[in-house]
C-alpha positions as CSV (number, residue, x, y, z in Angstrom):
1,M,16.1,-10.9,-11.9
2,S,13.3,-8.4,-12.8
3,Q,13.7,-5.1,-11.0
4,F,11.0,-3.3,-9.2
5,A,10.5,0.4,-8.3
6,V,8.4,0.8,-5.2
7,I,6.2,3.9,-4.6
8,L,5.2,4.7,-1.0
9,P,2.4,7.4,-1.0
10,A,2.7,9.3,2.3
11,A,1.3,12.7,1.3
12,G,-2.2,12.5,2.8
13,Q,-3.5,14.9,5.4
14,S,-4.3,12.3,8.1
15,R,-7.6,14.0,9.0
16,R,-9.1,10.9,10.6
17,F,-6.0,10.2,12.6
18,G,-5.8,13.4,14.5
19,G,-3.0,14.3,16.9
20,L,0.0,16.6,16.3
21,E,1.8,14.3,13.8
22,K,0.7,12.8,10.5
23,K,0.3,9.1,10.8
24,P,3.3,8.1,8.6
25,F,5.6,10.0,10.9
26,V,4.4,8.7,14.3
27,S,6.7,6.4,16.1
28,L,5.5,2.8,16.2
29,Q,7.5,0.8,18.7
30,S,10.6,3.0,18.3
31,R,10.5,3.4,14.4
32,P,8.3,5.7,12.4
33,V,5.4,4.1,10.5
34,W,6.8,5.1,7.1
35,Q,10.1,3.5,7.9
36,R,8.6,0.2,8.9
37,S,6.8,0.2,5.5
38,A,9.9,1.2,3.6
39,E,12.0,-1.4,5.3
40,L,9.9,-4.1,3.5
41,F,11.5,-3.0,0.3
42,W,14.7,-1.0,0.5
43,N,17.1,-3.9,1.1
44,R,15.5,-6.3,-1.4
45,P,17.8,-7.3,-4.2
46,D,15.0,-7.0,-6.7
47,V,14.1,-3.4,-5.7
48,S,16.2,-0.8,-7.5
49,Q,14.4,2.3,-6.3
50,V,12.0,3.3,-3.5
51,L,10.1,6.5,-4.0
52,L,8.6,8.1,-0.9
53,V,5.9,10.6,-1.8
54,L,5.5,13.5,0.7
55,D,3.6,16.7,0.8
56,P,6.0,19.5,-0.1
57,Q,5.1,21.3,3.1
58,D,6.3,18.3,5.2
59,Q,9.7,17.7,3.5
60,D,11.9,20.1,5.4
61,E,10.7,18.7,8.7
62,F,11.0,15.2,7.4
63,R,14.6,15.7,6.3
64,S,15.4,17.2,9.7
65,R,13.9,14.4,11.6
66,F,14.5,11.4,9.4
67,G,17.2,12.4,6.8
68,H,19.8,10.3,8.6
69,L,17.7,7.2,7.9
70,L,18.0,7.7,4.2
71,A,21.7,8.1,4.0
72,F,22.4,4.4,3.1
73,T,19.2,3.5,1.3
74,N,17.8,3.8,-2.2
75,V,15.0,6.1,-1.2
76,T,14.1,9.2,-3.3
77,I,11.7,11.8,-2.0
78,V,9.0,12.9,-4.4
79,N,6.5,15.8,-4.2
80,G,3.0,14.7,-3.4
81,G,0.0,16.0,-5.5
82,H,-3.4,17.2,-4.5
83,E,-4.8,13.7,-4.4
84,R,-3.3,10.2,-4.4
85,F,-3.4,9.5,-8.1
86,A,-1.5,12.8,-8.7
87,S,1.1,11.7,-6.1
88,V,1.7,8.4,-7.8
89,A,1.8,10.1,-11.2
90,N,4.6,12.4,-9.9
91,A,6.5,9.3,-8.7
92,L,6.1,7.6,-12.1
93,E,8.0,10.5,-13.7
94,K,11.0,9.7,-11.4
95,L,11.4,6.0,-12.3
96,N,14.9,4.9,-13.1
97,E,15.6,3.0,-16.3
98,T,16.2,-0.4,-14.6
99,A,12.7,-0.8,-13.2
100,E,10.6,-3.3,-15.3
101,F,7.8,-3.4,-12.7
102,V,6.3,-0.9,-10.3
103,A,4.9,-1.7,-6.9
104,I,2.7,0.7,-4.9
105,H,2.4,0.2,-1.1
106,D,0.6,2.5,1.3
107,A,3.2,4.0,3.7
108,V,0.8,3.4,6.5
109,R,0.6,-0.4,6.1
110,P,3.7,-1.1,8.2
111,L,2.8,-4.7,9.3
112,C,2.7,-6.3,5.9
113,P,4.5,-9.7,6.2
114,P,7.6,-9.9,4.0
115,R,6.4,-13.2,2.5
116,L,3.3,-11.4,1.2
117,V,5.6,-8.9,-0.7
118,D,7.4,-12.0,-2.1
119,A,4.1,-13.5,-3.3
120,V,2.8,-10.3,-4.9
121,F,6.1,-9.7,-6.7
122,C,6.2,-13.3,-7.9
123,Q,2.7,-13.1,-9.2
124,A,3.3,-9.8,-11.0
125,R,6.3,-11.3,-12.8
126,A,4.1,-14.2,-13.9
127,T,1.0,-12.4,-15.0
128,G,1.9,-8.7,-15.3
129,A,-0.4,-7.4,-12.5
130,A,-1.1,-8.5,-9.0
131,L,-2.4,-7.3,-5.6
132,A,-2.8,-8.5,-2.1
133,A,-6.4,-8.9,-0.9
134,I,-8.4,-10.8,1.7
135,P,-11.9,-12.3,1.2
136,V,-14.7,-10.4,2.8
137,A,-15.9,-12.2,5.9
138,D,-18.5,-9.8,7.2
139,T,-22.0,-9.1,6.0
140,L,-22.0,-5.9,3.8
141,K,-24.8,-3.3,4.1
142,R,-25.5,-0.4,1.8
143,V,-26.5,2.6,4.0
144,E,-28.3,5.8,3.0
145,P,-25.8,8.5,4.1
146,T,-28.3,11.0,5.5
147,T,-30.6,8.8,7.5
148,Q,-28.1,6.0,8.2
149,Q,-30.7,3.5,7.3
150,I,-29.9,0.2,5.5
151,T,-31.0,0.2,1.9
152,D,-29.5,-3.1,0.8
153,T,-27.6,-6.2,1.9
154,L,-24.9,-7.3,-0.5
155,P,-23.9,-10.9,-1.1
156,R,-20.3,-11.3,-0.1
157,A,-19.5,-14.4,-2.1
158,G,-16.5,-13.6,-4.4
159,L,-15.8,-10.3,-2.8
160,W,-12.3,-9.4,-1.7
161,Q,-10.9,-6.4,0.2
162,A,-8.0,-4.9,-1.7
163,Q,-4.7,-4.2,0.1
164,T,-1.3,-3.2,-1.0
165,P,1.3,-3.9,-2.3
166,Q,-0.1,-3.8,-5.8
167,A,2.5,-4.5,-8.5
168,F,2.4,-4.1,-12.2
169,R,4.4,-4.2,-15.4
170,R,5.9,-0.7,-15.7
171,D,4.6,-0.2,-19.3
172,W,1.0,-1.2,-18.3
173,L,0.9,1.2,-15.4
174,V,2.5,4.1,-17.2
175,A,0.0,3.7,-20.0
176,A,-2.9,3.4,-17.6
177,Y,-1.9,6.6,-15.8
178,A,-1.6,8.4,-19.1
179,R,-5.4,7.8,-19.5
180,R,-6.5,8.1,-15.9
181,G,-8.4,11.3,-16.7
182,E,-10.9,9.2,-18.6
183,Y,-11.9,7.3,-15.5
184,A,-11.3,9.8,-12.7
185,A,-14.8,9.7,-11.4
186,T,-15.0,6.0,-10.9
187,I,-11.4,4.7,-10.2
188,T,-10.5,4.1,-6.5
189,D,-7.2,2.2,-6.7
190,D,-4.3,1.6,-9.1
191,A,-5.4,-1.9,-10.0
192,Q,-8.8,-0.6,-11.2
193,L,-7.0,1.7,-13.7
194,L,-5.4,-1.4,-15.3
195,E,-8.8,-3.2,-15.2
196,A,-10.3,-0.3,-17.0
197,L,-7.8,-0.8,-19.9
198,G,-8.6,-4.6,-20.1
199,H,-5.5,-5.9,-18.3
200,P,-6.2,-8.9,-16.0
201,V,-5.1,-8.4,-12.3
202,T,-4.5,-11.4,-10.2
203,V,-5.3,-11.5,-6.4
204,V,-2.8,-12.9,-4.0
205,P,-4.2,-13.9,-0.6
206,G,-3.3,-11.2,1.8
207,S,-3.0,-10.9,5.5
208,P,-5.2,-9.5,8.3
209,R,-2.1,-7.9,9.7
210,N,-1.7,-5.9,6.6
211,F,-4.2,-3.3,7.6
212,K,-4.0,0.4,6.8
213,I,-3.5,2.7,9.8
214,T,-6.2,5.3,9.4
215,T,-7.5,6.0,12.9
216,P,-6.1,6.0,16.5
217,D,-7.7,2.6,17.0
218,D,-5.7,1.2,14.1
219,F,-2.5,2.5,15.6
220,Q,-3.3,0.9,18.9
221,L,-3.9,-2.4,17.2
222,A,-0.5,-2.1,15.4
223,Q,1.2,-1.4,18.7
224,A,-0.5,-4.5,20.3
225,L,0.6,-6.7,17.4
226,L,4.2,-5.6,17.5
227,G,4.2,-6.1,21.3
228,D,3.3,-9.7,20.9
229,P,6.4,-11.8,20.4
230,Q,4.4,-14.4,18.6
231,S,3.4,-12.0,15.9
232,Q,6.8,-10.3,15.2
233,E,7.8,-9.5,11.6
234,G,5.1,-11.8,10.0
235,K,6.9,-15.0,11.2
236,R,3.7,-16.9,11.9
237,P,2.9,-19.8,9.6
238,V,0.3,-19.4,6.9
239,A,-3.1,-19.6,8.6
240,R,-6.6,-20.3,7.2
241,F,-8.7,-17.2,6.6
242,G,-12.2,-17.7,5.4
243,E,-12.0,-20.3,2.5
244,S,-8.5,-19.4,1.3
245,E,-5.1,-19.2,2.8
246,A,-4.0,-15.8,4.2
247,I,-0.4,-14.9,5.2
248,W,0.0,-13.9,8.8
């Protein structure tokens, strides 16, 4: 079975979240957000390594609060960089030899259904690069940032909203990161780095549950979903979402 290393970036500053704690460390129904995300991977037989990327200034407190959770897992703590791409690059330097594929999942997407991880990993094995995404359902407006006036309405046909996990052949991703400086001004996610080098990336229908906790409202929504017995652990059947199937 092809082995994956999983990178969980958690070194952001959480400026939009507010509060006394950074969002990965906040307790979500008795378990910290980062742990709920890491649990998706650390017991999988096809995952040989989980790399949790933390701001160096947070690591002493993290080990004090959560070190006991890592005692029986394959989690390695990695120093975060000044921005997300630097953090992932640091993690790539710590990959073990067994990993043939690398998956990257936001540490603040704790409600990703396990079946979605299965689907992304399977597709990555088949095609070399895959990511979770959902089709855009709302009308999109381009807005002038100063006046807040609409300047354009964009057709949404064929547009998908990228999520994580994103999973890639290790050699492709390492090569893409070696050249990331060539595209720094225009690249916004890891899949786009591979696209820039000409590698095809396949979309796997994602889940509306798999949202990124960015604001307090997002956190409240996550609490509500976990409090609903019908939505626990992504056990709902596949449901229709737009014109394609999405995993709940």
